[in-house]
TISE-178956 format. One record per atom (N, C-alpha, C): residue number from 1; residue in three letters; atom name; x negated, y negated, z. Coordinates in nm, 3 decimals. Layout:
<site nr="NUM" rest="ala" atom="CA" east="X" north="Y" up="Z"/>
...
# end
This chain:
<site nr="1" rest="met" atom="N" east="-9.492" north="-8.280" up="12.143"/>
<site nr="1" rest="met" atom="CA" east="-9.432" north="-8.248" up="12.051"/>
<site nr="1" rest="met" atom="C" east="-9.353" north="-8.298" up="11.951"/>
<site nr="2" rest="ala" atom="N" east="-9.247" north="-8.335" up="12.050"/>
<site nr="2" rest="ala" atom="CA" east="-9.115" north="-8.431" up="11.927"/>
<site nr="2" rest="ala" atom="C" east="-9.168" north="-8.520" up="11.875"/>
<site nr="3" rest="cys" atom="N" east="-9.266" north="-8.595" up="11.887"/>
<site nr="3" rest="cys" atom="CA" east="-9.319" north="-8.690" up="11.791"/>
<site nr="3" rest="cys" atom="C" east="-9.352" north="-8.635" up="11.698"/>
<site nr="4" rest="val" atom="N" east="-9.408" north="-8.543" up="11.698"/>
<site nr="4" rest="val" atom="CA" east="-9.473" north="-8.454" up="11.573"/>
<site nr="4" rest="val" atom="C" east="-9.371" north="-8.439" up="11.469"/>
<site nr="5" rest="his" atom="N" east="-9.281" north="-8.338" up="11.541"/>
<site nr="5" rest="his" atom="CA" east="-9.146" north="-8.312" up="11.451"/>
<site nr="5" rest="his" atom="C" east="-9.114" north="-8.419" up="11.388"/>
<site nr="6" rest="glu" atom="N" east="-9.048" north="-8.540" up="11.470"/>
<site nr="6" rest="glu" atom="CA" east="-8.982" north="-8.664" up="11.417"/>
<site nr="6" rest="glu" atom="C" east="-9.057" north="-8.718" up="11.308"/>
<site nr="7" rest="trp" atom="N" east="-9.218" north="-8.717" up="11.319"/>
<site nr="7" rest="trp" atom="CA" east="-9.266" north="-8.755" up="11.203"/>
<site nr="7" rest="trp" atom="C" east="-9.291" north="-8.640" up="11.079"/>
<site nr="8" rest="val" atom="N" east="-9.270" north="-8.543" up="11.136"/>
<site nr="8" rest="val" atom="CA" east="-9.234" north="-8.459" up="11.045"/>
<site nr="8" rest="val" atom="C" east="-9.129" north="-8.461" up="10.940"/>
<site nr="9" rest="lys" atom="N" east="-8.986" north="-8.482" up="10.992"/>
<site nr="9" rest="lys" atom="CA" east="-8.875" north="-8.513" up="10.928"/>
<site nr="9" rest="lys" atom="C" east="-8.888" north="-8.618" up="10.864"/>
<site nr="10" rest="lys" atom="N" east="-8.907" north="-8.737" up="10.926"/>
<site nr="10" rest="lys" atom="CA" east="-8.931" north="-8.881" up="10.858"/>
<site nr="10" rest="lys" atom="C" east="-9.018" north="-8.851" up="10.719"/>
<site nr="11" rest="gln" atom="N" east="-9.131" north="-8.802" up="10.731"/>
<site nr="11" rest="gln" atom="CA" east="-9.175" north="-8.772" up="10.603"/>
<site nr="11" rest="gln" atom="C" east="-9.126" north="-8.716" up="10.492"/>
<site nr="12" rest="lys" atom="N" east="-9.048" north="-8.607" up="10.548"/>
<site nr="12" rest="lys" atom="CA" east="-8.981" north="-8.519" up="10.456"/>
<site nr="12" rest="lys" atom="C" east="-8.872" north="-8.609" up="10.387"/>
<site nr="13" rest="arg" atom="N" east="-8.821" north="-8.669" up="10.492"/>
<site nr="13" rest="arg" atom="CA" east="-8.696" north="-8.776" up="10.431"/>
<site nr="13" rest="arg" atom="C" east="-8.759" north="-8.868" up="10.332"/>
<site nr="14" rest="leu" atom="N" east="-8.850" north="-8.922" up="10.382"/>
<site nr="14" rest="leu" atom="CA" east="-8.893" north="-9.048" up="10.287"/>
<site nr="14" rest="leu" atom="C" east="-8.937" north="-8.960" up="10.129"/>
<site nr="15" rest="phe" atom="N" east="-9.026" north="-8.842" up="10.120"/>
<site nr="15" rest="phe" atom="CA" east="-9.047" north="-8.780" up="10.031"/>
<site nr="15" rest="phe" atom="C" east="-8.944" north="-8.731" up="9.949"/>
<site nr="16" rest="leu" atom="N" east="-8.828" north="-8.658" up="9.973"/>
<site nr="16" rest="leu" atom="CA" east="-8.714" north="-8.605" up="9.923"/>
<site nr="16" rest="leu" atom="C" east="-8.651" north="-8.755" up="9.869"/>
<site nr="17" rest="glu" atom="N" east="-8.648" north="-8.852" up="9.918"/>
<site nr="17" rest="glu" atom="CA" east="-8.559" north="-8.972" up="9.904"/>
<site nr="17" rest="glu" atom="C" east="-8.610" north="-9.121" up="9.795"/>
<site nr="18" rest="gly" atom="N" east="-8.721" north="-9.084" up="9.803"/>
<site nr="18" rest="gly" atom="CA" east="-8.820" north="-9.176" up="9.723"/>
<site nr="18" rest="gly" atom="C" east="-8.946" north="-9.113" up="9.635"/>
<site nr="19" rest="thr" atom="N" east="-9.038" north="-9.051" up="9.688"/>
<site nr="19" rest="thr" atom="CA" east="-9.110" north="-8.988" up="9.606"/>
<site nr="19" rest="thr" atom="C" east="-9.048" north="-8.880" up="9.512"/>
<site nr="20" rest="tyr" atom="N" east="-9.004" north="-8.783" up="9.567"/>
<site nr="20" rest="tyr" atom="CA" east="-8.952" north="-8.656" up="9.493"/>
<site nr="20" rest="tyr" atom="C" east="-8.879" north="-8.696" up="9.355"/>
<site nr="21" rest="ala" atom="N" east="-8.786" north="-8.805" up="9.415"/>
<site nr="21" rest="ala" atom="CA" east="-8.663" north="-8.849" up="9.285"/>
<site nr="21" rest="ala" atom="C" east="-8.772" north="-8.913" up="9.198"/>
<site nr="22" rest="arg" atom="N" east="-8.864" north="-9.002" up="9.214"/>
<site nr="22" rest="arg" atom="CA" east="-8.944" north="-9.065" up="9.124"/>
<site nr="22" rest="arg" atom="C" east="-9.001" north="-8.972" up="9.032"/>
<site nr="23" rest="leu" atom="N" east="-9.095" north="-8.861" up="9.137"/>
<site nr="23" rest="leu" atom="CA" east="-9.144" north="-8.768" up="9.039"/>
<site nr="23" rest="leu" atom="C" east="-9.078" north="-8.707" up="8.938"/>
<site nr="24" rest="lys" atom="N" east="-8.993" north="-8.639" up="8.966"/>
<site nr="24" rest="lys" atom="CA" east="-8.870" north="-8.572" up="8.886"/>
<site nr="24" rest="lys" atom="C" east="-8.823" north="-8.663" up="8.782"/>
<site nr="25" rest="arg" atom="N" east="-8.815" north="-8.795" up="8.795"/>
<site nr="25" rest="arg" atom="CA" east="-8.784" north="-8.889" up="8.684"/>
<site nr="25" rest="arg" atom="C" east="-8.877" north="-8.905" up="8.584"/>
<site nr="26" rest="trp" atom="N" east="-9.010" north="-8.898" up="8.639"/>
<site nr="26" rest="trp" atom="CA" east="-9.135" north="-8.924" up="8.556"/>
<site nr="26" rest="trp" atom="C" east="-9.179" north="-8.755" up="8.478"/>
<site nr="27" rest="asn" atom="N" east="-9.060" north="-8.693" up="8.501"/>
<site nr="27" rest="asn" atom="CA" east="-9.091" north="-8.518" up="8.459"/>
<site nr="27" rest="asn" atom="C" east="-9.203" north="-8.454" up="8.501"/>
<site nr="28" rest="phe" atom="N" east="-9.207" north="-8.474" up="8.653"/>
<site nr="28" rest="phe" atom="CA" east="-9.362" north="-8.378" up="8.692"/>
<site nr="28" rest="phe" atom="C" east="-9.279" north="-8.276" up="8.736"/>
<site nr="29" rest="asp" atom="N" east="-9.359" north="-8.155" up="8.741"/>
<site nr="29" rest="asp" atom="CA" east="-9.303" north="-8.032" up="8.787"/>
<site nr="29" rest="asp" atom="C" east="-9.323" north="-8.014" up="8.929"/>
<site nr="30" rest="val" atom="N" east="-9.269" north="-8.031" up="9.001"/>
<site nr="30" rest="val" atom="CA" east="-9.307" north="-8.015" up="9.140"/>
<site nr="30" rest="val" atom="C" east="-9.259" north="-7.871" up="9.168"/>
<site nr="31" rest="val" atom="N" east="-9.338" north="-7.785" up="9.226"/>
<site nr="31" rest="val" atom="CA" east="-9.323" north="-7.616" up="9.242"/>
<site nr="31" rest="val" atom="C" east="-9.309" north="-7.624" up="9.361"/>
<site nr="32" rest="ala" atom="N" east="-9.330" north="-7.689" up="9.484"/>
<site nr="32" rest="ala" atom="CA" east="-9.321" north="-7.663" up="9.619"/>
<site nr="32" rest="ala" atom="C" east="-9.360" north="-7.782" up="9.693"/>
<site nr="33" rest="his" atom="N" east="-9.295" north="-7.811" up="9.813"/>
<site nr="33" rest="his" atom="CA" east="-9.338" north="-7.914" up="9.900"/>
<site nr="33" rest="his" atom="C" east="-9.304" north="-7.856" up="10.054"/>
<site nr="34" rest="gly" atom="N" east="-9.365" north="-7.932" up="10.140"/>
<site nr="34" rest="gly" atom="CA" east="-9.322" north="-7.889" up="10.279"/>
<site nr="34" rest="gly" atom="C" east="-9.414" north="-7.928" up="10.389"/>
<site nr="35" rest="leu" atom="N" east="-9.381" north="-7.837" up="10.500"/>
<site nr="35" rest="leu" atom="CA" east="-9.470" north="-7.904" up="10.624"/>
<site nr="35" rest="leu" atom="C" east="-9.580" north="-7.746" up="10.595"/>
<site nr="36" rest="ser" atom="N" east="-9.725" north="-7.834" up="10.602"/>
<site nr="36" rest="ser" atom="CA" east="-9.831" north="-7.707" up="10.603"/>
<site nr="36" rest="ser" atom="C" east="-9.834" north="-7.645" up="10.729"/>
<site nr="37" rest="leu" atom="N" east="-9.842" north="-7.511" up="10.715"/>
<site nr="37" rest="leu" atom="CA" east="-9.815" north="-7.376" up="10.793"/>
<site nr="37" rest="leu" atom="C" east="-9.980" north="-7.432" up="10.905"/>
<site nr="38" rest="his" atom="N" east="-10.081" north="-7.458" up="10.848"/>
<site nr="38" rest="his" atom="CA" east="-10.208" north="-7.473" up="10.901"/>
<site nr="38" rest="his" atom="C" east="-10.195" north="-7.606" up="11.012"/>
<site nr="39" rest="asp" atom="N" east="-10.119" north="-7.691" up="10.977"/>
<site nr="39" rest="asp" atom="CA" east="-10.150" north="-7.820" up="11.059"/>
<site nr="39" rest="asp" atom="C" east="-10.004" north="-7.890" up="11.059"/>
<site nr="40" rest="glu" atom="N" east="-9.931" north="-7.897" up="11.193"/>
<site nr="40" rest="glu" atom="CA" east="-9.800" north="-7.957" up="11.192"/>
<site nr="40" rest="glu" atom="C" east="-9.793" north="-8.079" up="11.171"/>
<site nr="41" rest="asn" atom="N" east="-9.904" north="-8.164" up="11.141"/>
<site nr="41" rest="asn" atom="CA" east="-9.906" north="-8.329" up="11.076"/>
<site nr="41" rest="asn" atom="C" east="-9.941" north="-8.338" up="10.939"/>
<site nr="42" rest="ser" atom="N" east="-9.942" north="-8.217" up="10.900"/>
<site nr="42" rest="ser" atom="CA" east="-9.952" north="-8.226" up="10.765"/>
<site nr="42" rest="ser" atom="C" east="-9.831" north="-8.180" up="10.654"/>
<site nr="43" rest="tyr" atom="N" east="-9.825" north="-8.256" up="10.539"/>
<site nr="43" rest="tyr" atom="CA" east="-9.722" north="-8.228" up="10.459"/>
<site nr="43" rest="tyr" atom="C" east="-9.757" north="-8.224" up="10.291"/>
<site nr="44" rest="tyr" atom="N" east="-9.703" north="-8.106" up="10.227"/>
<site nr="44" rest="tyr" atom="CA" east="-9.789" north="-8.082" up="10.110"/>
<site nr="44" rest="tyr" atom="C" east="-9.711" north="-8.107" up="9.987"/>
<site nr="45" rest="val" atom="N" east="-9.774" north="-8.112" up="9.882"/>
<site nr="45" rest="val" atom="CA" east="-9.698" north="-8.107" up="9.737"/>
<site nr="45" rest="val" atom="C" east="-9.779" north="-8.047" up="9.654"/>
<site nr="46" rest="ile" atom="N" east="-9.671" north="-7.963" up="9.568"/>
<site nr="46" rest="ile" atom="CA" east="-9.726" north="-7.914" up="9.454"/>
<site nr="46" rest="ile" atom="C" east="-9.716" north="-7.910" up="9.335"/>
<site nr="47" rest="arg" atom="N" east="-9.781" north="-7.949" up="9.262"/>
<site nr="47" rest="arg" atom="CA" east="-9.722" north="-8.007" up="9.125"/>
<site nr="47" rest="arg" atom="C" east="-9.810" north="-7.917" up="9.002"/>
<site nr="48" rest="arg" atom="N" east="-9.710" north="-7.913" up="8.913"/>
<site nr="48" rest="arg" atom="CA" east="-9.748" north="-7.822" up="8.783"/>
<site nr="48" rest="arg" atom="C" east="-9.809" north="-7.873" up="8.663"/>
<site nr="49" rest="phe" atom="N" east="-9.924" north="-7.870" up="8.608"/>
<site nr="49" rest="phe" atom="CA" east="-9.964" north="-7.939" up="8.485"/>
<site nr="49" rest="phe" atom="C" east="-10.001" north="-7.849" up="8.379"/>
<site nr="50" rest="asp" atom="N" east="-9.963" north="-7.835" up="8.258"/>
<site nr="50" rest="asp" atom="CA" east="-10.013" north="-7.754" up="8.152"/>
<site nr="50" rest="asp" atom="C" east="-10.181" north="-7.757" up="8.155"/>
<site nr="51" rest="ser" atom="N" east="-10.230" north="-7.888" up="8.136"/>
<site nr="51" rest="ser" atom="CA" east="-10.408" north="-7.923" up="8.177"/>
<site nr="51" rest="ser" atom="C" east="-10.453" north="-8.015" up="8.262"/>
<site nr="52" rest="leu" atom="N" east="-10.562" north="-8.012" up="8.296"/>
<site nr="52" rest="leu" atom="CA" east="-10.615" north="-8.113" up="8.348"/>
<site nr="52" rest="leu" atom="C" east="-10.581" north="-8.248" up="8.261"/>
<site nr="53" rest="ala" atom="N" east="-10.613" north="-8.266" up="8.115"/>
<site nr="53" rest="ala" atom="CA" east="-10.553" north="-8.392" up="8.046"/>
<site nr="53" rest="ala" atom="C" east="-10.419" north="-8.447" up="8.101"/>
<site nr="54" rest="gln" atom="N" east="-10.333" north="-8.324" up="8.075"/>
<site nr="54" rest="gln" atom="CA" east="-10.198" north="-8.384" up="8.088"/>
<site nr="54" rest="gln" atom="C" east="-10.161" north="-8.416" up="8.209"/>
<site nr="55" rest="arg" atom="N" east="-10.238" north="-8.365" up="8.336"/>
<site nr="55" rest="arg" atom="CA" east="-10.224" north="-8.421" up="8.479"/>
<site nr="55" rest="arg" atom="C" east="-10.288" north="-8.567" up="8.461"/>
<site nr="56" rest="glu" atom="N" east="-10.375" north="-8.601" up="8.408"/>
<site nr="56" rest="glu" atom="CA" east="-10.451" north="-8.719" up="8.403"/>
<site nr="56" rest="glu" atom="C" east="-10.357" north="-8.826" up="8.324"/>
<site nr="57" rest="gln" atom="N" east="-10.302" north="-8.804" up="8.228"/>
<site nr="57" rest="gln" atom="CA" east="-10.241" north="-8.890" up="8.159"/>
<site nr="57" rest="gln" atom="C" east="-10.126" north="-8.876" up="8.240"/>
<site nr="58" rest="met" atom="N" east="-10.009" north="-8.824" up="8.294"/>
<site nr="58" rest="met" atom="CA" east="-9.929" north="-8.835" up="8.353"/>
<site nr="58" rest="met" atom="C" east="-9.943" north="-8.908" up="8.517"/>
<site nr="59" rest="glu" atom="N" east="-10.061" north="-8.852" up="8.590"/>
<site nr="59" rest="glu" atom="CA" east="-10.063" north="-8.951" up="8.682"/>
<site nr="59" rest="glu" atom="C" east="-10.107" north="-9.090" up="8.670"/>
<site nr="60" rest="asp" atom="N" east="-10.222" north="-9.124" up="8.560"/>
<site nr="60" rest="asp" atom="CA" east="-10.207" north="-9.264" up="8.520"/>
<site nr="60" rest="asp" atom="C" east="-10.099" north="-9.346" up="8.496"/>
<site nr="61" rest="ala" atom="N" east="-10.011" north="-9.299" up="8.440"/>
<site nr="61" rest="ala" atom="CA" east="-9.886" north="-9.396" up="8.393"/>
<site nr="61" rest="ala" atom="C" east="-9.794" north="-9.381" up="8.507"/>
<site nr="62" rest="tyr" atom="N" east="-9.794" north="-9.296" up="8.596"/>
<site nr="62" rest="tyr" atom="CA" east="-9.732" north="-9.323" up="8.702"/>
<site nr="62" rest="tyr" atom="C" east="-9.771" north="-9.424" up="8.805"/>
<site nr="63" rest="tyr" atom="N" east="-9.876" north="-9.407" up="8.849"/>
<site nr="63" rest="tyr" atom="CA" east="-9.951" north="-9.449" up="8.952"/>
<site nr="63" rest="tyr" atom="C" east="-9.984" north="-9.622" up="8.921"/>
<site nr="64" rest="ala" atom="N" east="-9.981" north="-9.601" up="8.786"/>
<site nr="64" rest="ala" atom="CA" east="-10.009" north="-9.782" up="8.726"/>
<site nr="64" rest="ala" atom="C" east="-9.863" north="-9.836" up="8.687"/>
<site nr="65" rest="ser" atom="N" east="-9.754" north="-9.761" up="8.709"/>
<site nr="65" rest="ser" atom="CA" east="-9.610" north="-9.811" up="8.674"/>
<site nr="65" rest="ser" atom="C" east="-9.526" north="-9.884" up="8.823"/>
<site nr="66" rest="asp" atom="N" east="-9.471" north="-9.971" up="8.802"/>
<site nr="66" rest="asp" atom="CA" east="-9.413" north="-10.068" up="8.886"/>
<site nr="66" rest="asp" atom="C" east="-9.301" north="-9.974" up="8.965"/>
<site nr="67" rest="asp" atom="N" east="-9.260" north="-9.847" up="8.925"/>
<site nr="67" rest="asp" atom="CA" east="-9.182" north="-9.767" up="8.967"/>
<site nr="67" rest="asp" atom="C" east="-9.235" north="-9.708" up="9.114"/>
<site nr="68" rest="trp" atom="N" east="-9.371" north="-9.673" up="9.095"/>
<site nr="68" rest="trp" atom="CA" east="-9.439" north="-9.642" up="9.185"/>
<site nr="68" rest="trp" atom="C" east="-9.498" north="-9.775" up="9.302"/>
<site nr="69" rest="arg" atom="N" east="-9.588" north="-9.863" up="9.213"/>
<site nr="69" rest="arg" atom="CA" east="-9.614" north="-9.984" up="9.290"/>
<site nr="69" rest="arg" atom="C" east="-9.521" north="-10.023" up="9.385"/>
<site nr="70" rest="leu" atom="N" east="-9.395" north="-10.085" up="9.326"/>
<site nr="70" rest="leu" atom="CA" east="-9.298" north="-10.139" up="9.385"/>
<site nr="70" rest="leu" atom="C" east="-9.205" north="-10.076" up="9.453"/>
<site nr="71" rest="gly" atom="N" east="-9.243" north="-9.939" up="9.451"/>
<site nr="71" rest="gly" atom="CA" east="-9.156" north="-9.840" up="9.513"/>
<site nr="71" rest="gly" atom="C" east="-9.250" north="-9.792" up="9.624"/>
<site nr="72" rest="pro" atom="N" east="-9.243" north="-9.641" up="9.638"/>
<site nr="72" rest="pro" atom="CA" east="-9.288" north="-9.618" up="9.809"/>
<site nr="72" rest="pro" atom="C" east="-9.402" north="-9.614" up="9.820"/>
<site nr="73" rest="arg" atom="N" east="-9.509" north="-9.665" up="9.743"/>
<site nr="73" rest="arg" atom="CA" east="-9.643" north="-9.678" up="9.745"/>
<site nr="73" rest="arg" atom="C" east="-9.676" north="-9.733" up="9.886"/>
<site nr="74" rest="glu" atom="N" east="-9.686" north="-9.867" up="9.909"/>
<site nr="74" rest="glu" atom="CA" east="-9.714" north="-9.919" up="10.054"/>
<site nr="74" rest="glu" atom="C" east="-9.651" north="-9.840" up="10.160"/>
<site nr="75" rest="gly" atom="N" east="-9.546" north="-9.772" up="10.184"/>
<site nr="75" rest="gly" atom="CA" east="-9.509" north="-9.719" up="10.270"/>
<site nr="75" rest="gly" atom="C" east="-9.555" north="-9.568" up="10.292"/>
<site nr="76" rest="met" atom="N" east="-9.583" north="-9.481" up="10.179"/>
<site nr="76" rest="met" atom="CA" east="-9.659" north="-9.354" up="10.183"/>
<site nr="76" rest="met" atom="C" east="-9.784" north="-9.403" up="10.231"/>
<site nr="77" rest="leu" atom="N" east="-9.869" north="-9.482" up="10.199"/>
<site nr="77" rest="leu" atom="CA" east="-10.008" north="-9.479" up="10.202"/>
<site nr="77" rest="leu" atom="C" east="-10.049" north="-9.554" up="10.355"/>
<site nr="78" rest="ala" atom="N" east="-9.947" north="-9.632" up="10.411"/>
<site nr="78" rest="ala" atom="CA" east="-9.953" north="-9.657" up="10.528"/>
<site nr="78" rest="ala" atom="C" east="-9.934" north="-9.552" up="10.618"/>
<site nr="79" rest="arg" atom="N" east="-9.864" north="-9.420" up="10.578"/>
<site nr="79" rest="arg" atom="CA" east="-9.860" north="-9.324" up="10.678"/>
<site nr="79" rest="arg" atom="C" east="-9.958" north="-9.225" up="10.681"/>
<site nr="80" rest="glu" atom="N" east="-10.048" north="-9.226" up="10.564"/>
<site nr="80" rest="glu" atom="CA" east="-10.165" north="-9.131" up="10.499"/>
<site nr="80" rest="glu" atom="C" east="-10.254" north="-9.146" up="10.604"/>
<site nr="81" rest="glu" atom="N" east="-10.307" north="-9.043" up="10.692"/>
<site nr="81" rest="glu" atom="CA" east="-10.447" north="-9.047" up="10.752"/>
<site nr="81" rest="glu" atom="C" east="-10.544" north="-9.025" up="10.659"/>
<site nr="82" rest="arg" atom="N" east="-10.499" north="-8.890" up="10.577"/>
<site nr="82" rest="arg" atom="CA" east="-10.590" north="-8.859" up="10.486"/>
<site nr="82" rest="arg" atom="C" east="-10.554" north="-8.767" up="10.390"/>
<site nr="83" rest="ser" atom="N" east="-10.610" north="-8.740" up="10.244"/>
<site nr="83" rest="ser" atom="CA" east="-10.588" north="-8.685" up="10.177"/>
<site nr="83" rest="ser" atom="C" east="-10.655" north="-8.556" up="10.108"/>
<site nr="84" rest="ser" atom="N" east="-10.614" north="-8.499" up="10.058"/>
<site nr="84" rest="ser" atom="CA" east="-10.652" north="-8.384" up="9.959"/>
<site nr="84" rest="ser" atom="C" east="-10.614" north="-8.314" up="9.857"/>
<site nr="85" rest="gln" atom="N" east="-10.698" north="-8.278" up="9.758"/>
<site nr="85" rest="gln" atom="CA" east="-10.652" north="-8.238" up="9.634"/>
<site nr="85" rest="gln" atom="C" east="-10.733" north="-8.098" up="9.650"/>
<site nr="86" rest="ser" atom="N" east="-10.620" north="-7.995" up="9.556"/>
<site nr="86" rest="ser" atom="CA" east="-10.700" north="-7.860" up="9.534"/>
<site nr="86" rest="ser" atom="C" east="-10.667" north="-7.848" up="9.382"/>
<site nr="87" rest="arg" atom="N" east="-10.717" north="-7.765" up="9.267"/>
<site nr="87" rest="arg" atom="CA" east="-10.672" north="-7.741" up="9.170"/>
<site nr="87" rest="arg" atom="C" east="-10.682" north="-7.584" up="9.145"/>
<site nr="88" rest="leu" atom="N" east="-10.607" north="-7.555" up="9.098"/>
<site nr="88" rest="leu" atom="CA" east="-10.592" north="-7.405" up="9.055"/>
<site nr="88" rest="leu" atom="C" east="-10.552" north="-7.389" up="8.902"/>
<site nr="89" rest="leu" atom="N" east="-10.634" north="-7.267" up="8.873"/>
<site nr="89" rest="leu" atom="CA" east="-10.626" north="-7.251" up="8.730"/>
<site nr="89" rest="leu" atom="C" east="-10.533" north="-7.090" up="8.727"/>
<site nr="90" rest="leu" atom="N" east="-10.417" north="-7.088" up="8.699"/>
<site nr="90" rest="leu" atom="CA" east="-10.346" north="-6.969" up="8.699"/>
<site nr="90" rest="leu" atom="C" east="-10.267" north="-6.960" up="8.577"/>
<site nr="91" rest="pro" atom="N" east="-10.333" north="-6.810" up="8.518"/>
<site nr="91" rest="pro" atom="CA" east="-10.300" north="-6.774" up="8.404"/>
<site nr="91" rest="pro" atom="C" east="-10.176" north="-6.695" up="8.399"/>
<site nr="92" rest="gly" atom="N" east="-10.074" north="-6.780" up="8.268"/>
<site nr="92" rest="gly" atom="CA" east="-9.917" north="-6.754" up="8.271"/>
<site nr="92" rest="gly" atom="C" east="-9.856" north="-6.777" up="8.367"/>
<site nr="93" rest="asn" atom="N" east="-9.760" north="-6.767" up="8.385"/>
<site nr="93" rest="asn" atom="CA" east="-9.641" north="-6.794" up="8.486"/>
<site nr="93" rest="asn" atom="C" east="-9.630" north="-6.746" up="8.617"/>
<site nr="94" rest="asp" atom="N" east="-9.688" north="-6.596" up="8.597"/>
<site nr="94" rest="asp" atom="CA" east="-9.677" north="-6.523" up="8.768"/>
<site nr="94" rest="asp" atom="C" east="-9.711" north="-6.599" up="8.866"/>
<site nr="95" rest="gly" atom="N" east="-9.830" north="-6.680" up="8.867"/>
<site nr="95" rest="gly" atom="CA" east="-9.854" north="-6.758" up="8.973"/>
<site nr="95" rest="gly" atom="C" east="-9.788" north="-6.858" up="9.012"/>
<site nr="96" rest="ile" atom="N" east="-9.737" north="-6.924" up="8.889"/>
<site nr="96" rest="ile" atom="CA" east="-9.658" north="-7.036" up="8.958"/>
<site nr="96" rest="ile" atom="C" east="-9.513" north="-7.007" up="8.973"/>
<site nr="97" rest="ala" atom="N" east="-9.455" north="-6.889" up="9.004"/>
<site nr="97" rest="ala" atom="CA" east="-9.314" north="-6.824" up="9.048"/>
<site nr="97" rest="ala" atom="C" east="-9.345" north="-6.797" up="9.154"/>
<site nr="98" rest="phe" atom="N" east="-9.459" north="-6.732" up="9.194"/>
<site nr="98" rest="phe" atom="CA" east="-9.491" north="-6.688" up="9.322"/>
<site nr="98" rest="phe" atom="C" east="-9.465" north="-6.812" up="9.435"/>
<site nr="99" rest="leu" atom="N" east="-9.529" north="-6.899" up="9.401"/>
<site nr="99" rest="leu" atom="CA" east="-9.536" north="-7.042" up="9.438"/>
<site nr="99" rest="leu" atom="C" east="-9.394" north="-7.104" up="9.464"/>
<site nr="100" rest="arg" atom="N" east="-9.295" north="-7.098" up="9.356"/>
<site nr="100" rest="arg" atom="CA" east="-9.167" north="-7.152" up="9.362"/>
<site nr="100" rest="arg" atom="C" east="-9.107" north="-7.060" up="9.510"/>
# end
């Protein structure tokens, strides 16, 4: 059990020190992040976009940048066993406010 908690602490530290700072610098709206409630080996990040087109444009620019490729990319991908994505369409700001 200690191994899992150490992994989670390391993931959170790496996210906050590396990826989170970069996402904020690139103007991503990080709504929430943290340890998954359903799997102690999972860490989640929720980001908000105004549209799918905005998401695609922002992610394409970020993931093609030296900031990502020469920054946390290798370390994050080396620790990632699997990745999943979900998309929610939430009308208005009430749903986002609830998630924050």
